[in-house]
C-alpha positions as a printed NumPy array, in Angstrom:
array([[-11.272,   0.585,   6.097],
       [-10.771,  -1.326,   2.858],
       [-10.93 ,  -4.855,   4.243],
       [-12.608,  -6.422,   1.227],
       [ -9.638,  -5.955,  -1.089],
       [ -6.269,  -5.597,   0.628],
       [ -3.925,  -3.707,  -1.736],
       [ -0.374,  -4.942,  -2.154],
       [  1.759,  -3.663,   0.749],
       [  4.589,  -3.084,  -1.721],
       [  2.644,  -0.267,  -3.323],
       [  2.387,   1.518,   0.018],
       [  6.025,   0.874,   0.822],
       [  7.126,   2.248,  -2.532],
       [  5.16 ,   5.419,  -1.888],
       [  6.906,   5.954,   1.437],
       [ 10.299,   5.205,  -0.102],
       [  9.578,   7.554,  -2.98 ],
       [  9.316,  10.462,  -0.551]])
């Protein structure tokens, strides 16, 4: 799991919304 650098949650949300 990438715990060192937590990517912006918005990026993940946008991916889901893009679908």
